[in-house]
Structure formats: structure tokens, C-alpha cells
C-alpha positions as CSV (number, residue, x, y, z in Angstrom):
1,M,36.4,21.4,-136.5
2,Q,39.8,19.7,-137.1
3,F,42.9,21.7,-138.0
4,V,46.3,20.7,-139.4
5,F,49.2,22.8,-138.1
6,K,52.9,23.3,-138.6
7,A,54.7,25.2,-135.9
8,V,58.0,25.7,-134.0
9,D,58.3,24.9,-130.3
10,G,60.1,26.9,-127.7
11,A,63.4,25.0,-128.4
12,G,63.2,25.8,-132.1
13,F,62.2,22.3,-133.3
14,A,59.6,21.9,-136.0
15,Q,56.2,20.4,-134.9
16,Q,53.2,19.3,-136.9
17,G,49.9,17.5,-136.1
18,T,46.2,18.0,-135.8
19,L,44.0,19.6,-133.2
20,V,40.3,20.1,-132.7
21,A,38.8,23.6,-132.1
22,A,35.6,25.4,-132.6
23,S,37.3,28.1,-134.8
24,E,40.7,29.1,-136.2
25,T,41.1,31.6,-133.3
26,E,40.6,28.9,-130.8
27,A,43.1,26.7,-132.6
28,L,45.7,29.4,-132.5
29,Q,45.1,29.9,-128.8
30,Q,45.7,26.2,-128.2
31,L,49.0,26.4,-130.1
32,F,50.1,29.4,-128.1
33,E,49.2,27.6,-124.8
34,R,51.5,24.7,-125.9
35,G,54.3,27.2,-126.4
36,Y,54.2,26.8,-130.2
37,T,54.8,29.5,-132.8
38,P,52.4,28.7,-135.7
39,L,53.8,28.6,-139.2
40,D,50.8,27.1,-141.0
41,L,47.2,26.4,-139.8
42,R,44.4,25.2,-142.0
43,E,41.2,23.2,-141.6
44,E,41.4,19.6,-142.4
45,K,38.9,18.5,-145.0
46,R,37.0,15.3,-144.4
47,L,37.4,12.5,-146.9
48,E,34.3,12.2,-149.0
49,H,33.1,9.4,-151.3
50,T,35.6,8.6,-154.0
51,A,34.8,8.9,-157.7
52,S,34.0,5.2,-157.9
53,G,31.5,5.5,-155.0
54,A,33.7,3.8,-152.5
55,T,33.6,5.1,-148.9
56,Q,36.1,5.3,-146.2
57,S,37.0,2.0,-144.5
58,A,34.6,1.2,-141.7
59,I,35.6,1.4,-138.0
60,K,36.3,-2.1,-136.8
61,H,35.4,-3.4,-133.4
62,V,39.0,-3.9,-132.5
63,D,39.7,-0.2,-133.4
64,V,36.9,0.9,-131.0
65,I,38.3,-1.4,-128.2
66,A,41.8,0.1,-128.7
67,L,40.4,3.6,-128.6
68,I,38.6,3.0,-125.3
69,R,41.7,1.4,-123.8
70,E,44.0,4.3,-124.9
71,M,41.6,6.9,-123.6
72,A,41.4,5.1,-120.3
73,T,45.2,4.9,-120.1
74,L,45.7,8.5,-120.9
75,L,43.1,9.6,-118.3
76,A,44.5,7.3,-115.7
77,S,48.0,8.8,-116.2
78,G,46.6,12.3,-115.3
79,V,46.1,13.7,-118.8
80,G,43.1,15.9,-119.2
81,L,40.2,15.0,-121.4
82,S,40.9,17.7,-124.0
83,E,44.6,16.8,-124.2
84,A,43.7,13.1,-124.5
85,F,41.5,13.8,-127.5
86,S,44.3,15.8,-129.1
87,T,46.8,13.0,-128.5
88,L,44.5,10.3,-129.9
89,L,43.8,12.5,-132.9
90,E,47.5,12.9,-133.6
91,A,48.2,9.2,-133.1
92,S,45.3,7.8,-135.1
93,S,45.7,7.0,-138.8
94,H,42.1,5.8,-139.4
95,P,40.2,8.5,-141.4
96,R,36.8,7.7,-140.0
97,L,38.0,7.2,-136.5
98,K,39.7,10.6,-136.7
99,V,36.5,12.2,-137.8
100,T,34.6,10.5,-134.9
101,L,37.3,11.7,-132.4
102,G,37.0,15.2,-133.8
103,E,33.2,15.1,-133.3
104,L,33.6,13.8,-129.8
105,S,36.1,16.4,-128.9
106,A,34.0,19.2,-130.4
107,A,30.9,18.0,-128.4
108,V,32.9,17.9,-125.2
109,H,34.4,21.3,-125.8
110,G,30.9,22.6,-126.5
111,G,29.8,21.7,-123.0
112,E,28.3,18.3,-123.6
113,G,29.2,15.4,-121.2
114,F,31.6,12.7,-122.4
115,A,29.1,9.9,-121.8
116,A,26.4,11.8,-123.8
117,A,28.7,12.6,-126.6
118,L,29.9,9.0,-126.7
119,K,26.3,7.7,-126.9
120,K,25.6,10.0,-129.9
121,S,28.7,9.0,-131.8
122,N,28.8,6.3,-134.5
123,L,31.0,4.0,-132.3
124,K,29.0,0.7,-131.9
125,L,29.5,0.1,-128.2
126,P,27.4,-2.1,-125.8
127,E,25.0,-0.3,-123.5
128,Y,27.1,-1.1,-120.4
129,V,30.0,1.1,-121.8
130,H,27.7,4.1,-121.9
131,A,26.4,3.3,-118.4
132,L,29.9,3.0,-117.0
133,A,31.0,6.2,-118.7
134,K,28.0,8.0,-117.2
135,A,28.7,6.6,-113.7
136,G,32.4,7.5,-114.1
137,E,31.6,11.1,-114.9
138,A,29.2,11.2,-111.9
139,T,31.8,9.8,-109.5
140,G,34.8,11.6,-111.0
141,D,36.5,8.3,-112.0
142,L,36.1,8.3,-115.7
143,A,39.5,6.7,-116.2
144,G,38.5,3.7,-114.0
145,A,35.1,3.4,-115.7
146,L,36.7,3.3,-119.2
147,T,39.4,0.8,-117.9
148,R,36.7,-1.6,-116.8
149,S,34.8,-1.1,-120.1
150,A,38.0,-1.9,-122.0
151,E,38.7,-5.0,-120.0
152,Q,35.2,-6.3,-120.6
153,L,35.3,-5.4,-124.3
154,E,38.7,-7.2,-124.6
155,F,37.3,-10.3,-122.8
156,E,34.3,-10.4,-125.1
157,E,36.5,-10.1,-128.2
158,R,38.7,-13.0,-126.9
159,M,35.6,-15.1,-126.3
160,R,34.3,-14.4,-129.8
161,G,37.7,-15.4,-131.3
162,E,37.8,-18.6,-129.2
163,A,34.3,-19.5,-130.2
164,R,35.1,-18.9,-133.9
165,E,38.1,-21.2,-133.6
166,A,36.2,-23.9,-131.7
167,L,33.3,-23.9,-134.3
168,T,35.4,-23.9,-137.4
169,Y,36.1,-27.6,-137.5
170,P,32.5,-28.7,-136.6
171,I,31.1,-26.3,-139.3
172,I,33.4,-27.9,-141.9
173,L,32.2,-31.4,-140.9
174,I,28.6,-30.3,-141.0
175,L,28.9,-28.7,-144.4
176,T,30.8,-31.7,-145.8
177,G,28.1,-34.0,-144.4
178,I,25.3,-31.9,-145.9
179,G,27.1,-31.9,-149.3
180,A,27.5,-35.7,-149.2
181,I,23.8,-36.1,-148.3
182,I,22.7,-33.8,-151.1
183,F,24.9,-35.7,-153.6
184,I,23.5,-39.1,-152.5
185,F,19.9,-37.9,-152.7
186,S,20.5,-36.1,-156.0
187,F,22.5,-38.7,-158.0
188,V,22.8,-42.1,-156.2
189,V,19.2,-42.6,-154.9
190,P,17.5,-41.8,-158.2
191,R,19.6,-44.5,-159.9
192,F,18.4,-47.1,-157.4
193,A,14.8,-45.9,-157.9
194,G,15.2,-46.5,-161.6
195,I,16.5,-50.0,-161.0
196,L,13.7,-50.9,-158.7
197,S,10.9,-49.2,-160.7
198,G,8.4,-51.7,-162.2
199,R,9.5,-54.5,-159.8
200,N,7.2,-55.9,-157.2
201,V,9.6,-55.3,-154.3
202,D,8.3,-54.9,-150.8
203,L,10.7,-52.3,-149.4
204,P,10.9,-51.1,-145.7
205,L,9.2,-47.9,-144.9
206,L,12.5,-46.0,-144.4
207,S,13.8,-47.2,-147.8
208,E,10.7,-46.0,-149.5
209,W,11.0,-42.6,-147.9
210,V,14.6,-42.3,-148.9
211,L,13.8,-43.3,-152.5
212,T,10.8,-41.0,-152.7
213,T,12.8,-38.1,-151.3
214,G,15.8,-38.7,-153.6
215,V,13.5,-38.7,-156.7
216,F,11.8,-35.5,-155.5
217,V,15.1,-33.8,-155.0
218,N,16.4,-34.9,-158.3
219,A,13.3,-33.6,-160.1
220,H,13.1,-30.2,-158.2
221,W,16.7,-29.4,-157.4
222,L,16.5,-25.9,-158.9
223,Q,13.5,-24.9,-156.9
224,I,15.0,-26.4,-153.7
225,I,18.3,-24.4,-154.2
226,I,16.3,-21.2,-154.8
227,G,14.2,-21.9,-151.7
228,L,17.2,-22.5,-149.5
229,A,18.9,-19.3,-150.8
230,I,15.8,-17.3,-150.0
231,A,15.5,-18.9,-146.5
232,G,19.2,-18.3,-145.9
233,A,18.9,-14.6,-146.9
234,G,15.9,-14.2,-144.7
235,V,17.6,-15.7,-141.7
236,S,20.7,-13.5,-142.3
237,V,18.5,-10.4,-142.3
238,L,16.7,-11.5,-139.1
239,L,20.0,-12.3,-137.3
240,R,21.0,-8.7,-137.7
241,D,18.2,-7.7,-135.3
242,E,19.4,-8.0,-131.8
243,R,15.9,-8.7,-130.4
244,F,15.5,-11.7,-132.8
245,R,19.0,-13.0,-131.8
246,V,18.1,-12.9,-128.1
247,A,14.7,-14.5,-128.7
248,A,16.3,-17.3,-130.8
249,I,18.9,-18.0,-128.1
250,V,16.2,-18.1,-125.4
251,A,14.1,-20.5,-127.6
252,L,17.1,-22.7,-128.3
253,G,18.0,-22.7,-124.6
254,R,14.7,-24.4,-123.8
255,L,15.4,-27.4,-126.1
256,P,16.4,-30.6,-124.3
257,L,19.8,-31.2,-126.1
258,L,20.9,-27.6,-126.7
259,S,20.0,-26.0,-123.4
260,S,22.9,-27.3,-121.3
261,W,25.4,-26.6,-124.2
262,I,24.2,-23.0,-124.6
């Protein structure tokens, strides 16, 4: 459980914040160990769904990376795991991240290993982070393991950002080209087909194919749009599956033109 407290320290200064404890008695004990005199202590209620049905903001990937980095920094500086959780809870302003931190802290205080608690949390982390955390616990170097995890996560995030920036301009060109082709096949080609209809003109095979395709697109544009929308939605759903993404990348990597680029 997570508690909100107001207290006075040994020097008489007011202190307030949050801490995680299994019970109110344990929370009071933690305050006494810090040298605080409690003035107010109450359990913090979790934020539930709002009346409109909206939920708390989701935990972003950059928030998770920052959390791993901060945890690694605190542990590397000699701070204990329990105190690191308390520090992060006080510093965090993200509601869902605070809840996750509270659950992690409660699990660790309950005797569960950090790596096991991290794996059960709702933090979407790659498998290597869990493996490094488990190895760090086994070797007594959890700070080093989390530092290496944070470095790799930050590197991957930089690569994703650079890839997005590099692909933005080509995607704009591709979409513009597709739009131009759709316009030509939908409006321009059918007009030429109307001009040439009824005339005994021997057209090249490519020209006949273009005219036939343009007339077909113009006559069935609604069905084509619906079909493309359904296909796009299906691909979007499939791309959410990691196994499908890996299989697609492997398949594209075998193609002559794309293999070297991938």
C-alpha cells in the first residue's frame, strides 16, 4: 500500500511525501526510522476511471527508460533498494507509474526478488532487461545490470527516432505518388478510354492494360476503397503480433532488393 504523510524532521522542518508499506504500522515505523515525527498519515487512493470513462494516461516507453536509468543511478550511488523505491515514488508525478512503483516496492518488501517483481509488472520491457536484472541479482551487481539495460534501451530509442526521421520524407513521396496514380487512373484514364471507344485503334498491350485498369477503378472505386481499408486494418492488427513482425522481417530479408537494405 502507498501512504501520504506529513511530518516534522529532527530539525523542526515540515516534510511531506509518499511511502510504500504493508500496513499503517509499518509506515509509521519507516517514518520513525527516518527521524520524522508524524503529523498526518493516510493511505493514498488510486485514481480510478473518470465519470466519462477515461483512464489514467498510459505509461510511455520513455517513462520506463527514465525509470530504469534513475533506479540504476540510485543503486550505483549506494542507495538501498527500499530507499530507491521511496525516492522514485516521491519524485514521480505520473499516476500509473506511481502505482506500478508501489506494486514493485510492495512485492520486494514481501520477499519477492526484484527481477521476478519487474517481470510481473505492467512495464513493457524487452526480455533482455529481465535477464540482466536476474543476473544482476545473482551476482550482486543489480546497479550495473540496470545501467547496461538503460544504455541499451536508450540506444534503441535513439535508433527508432532516427529511423522515423529518415523515413518521413520517403513516406511523403510514396503517399504523394500513390495519390497521383489513383487520380490518373480514376479521372484521366477513363476520359481517354471514352475518346478511344468505338474507334478501330490498335493500341500497345501496356496502353490497353492501363485503359482497362483505369475504367475498372473508376467503376468500382468504392469497393476498392473498402477493400484497401479492410486490408490495412488487417495488416495493422497482424503487426501488433511480435511473431508476425519477426516472420515478416525474415521474409522481406530474403528478397533480392530488400535483403541488403534490411
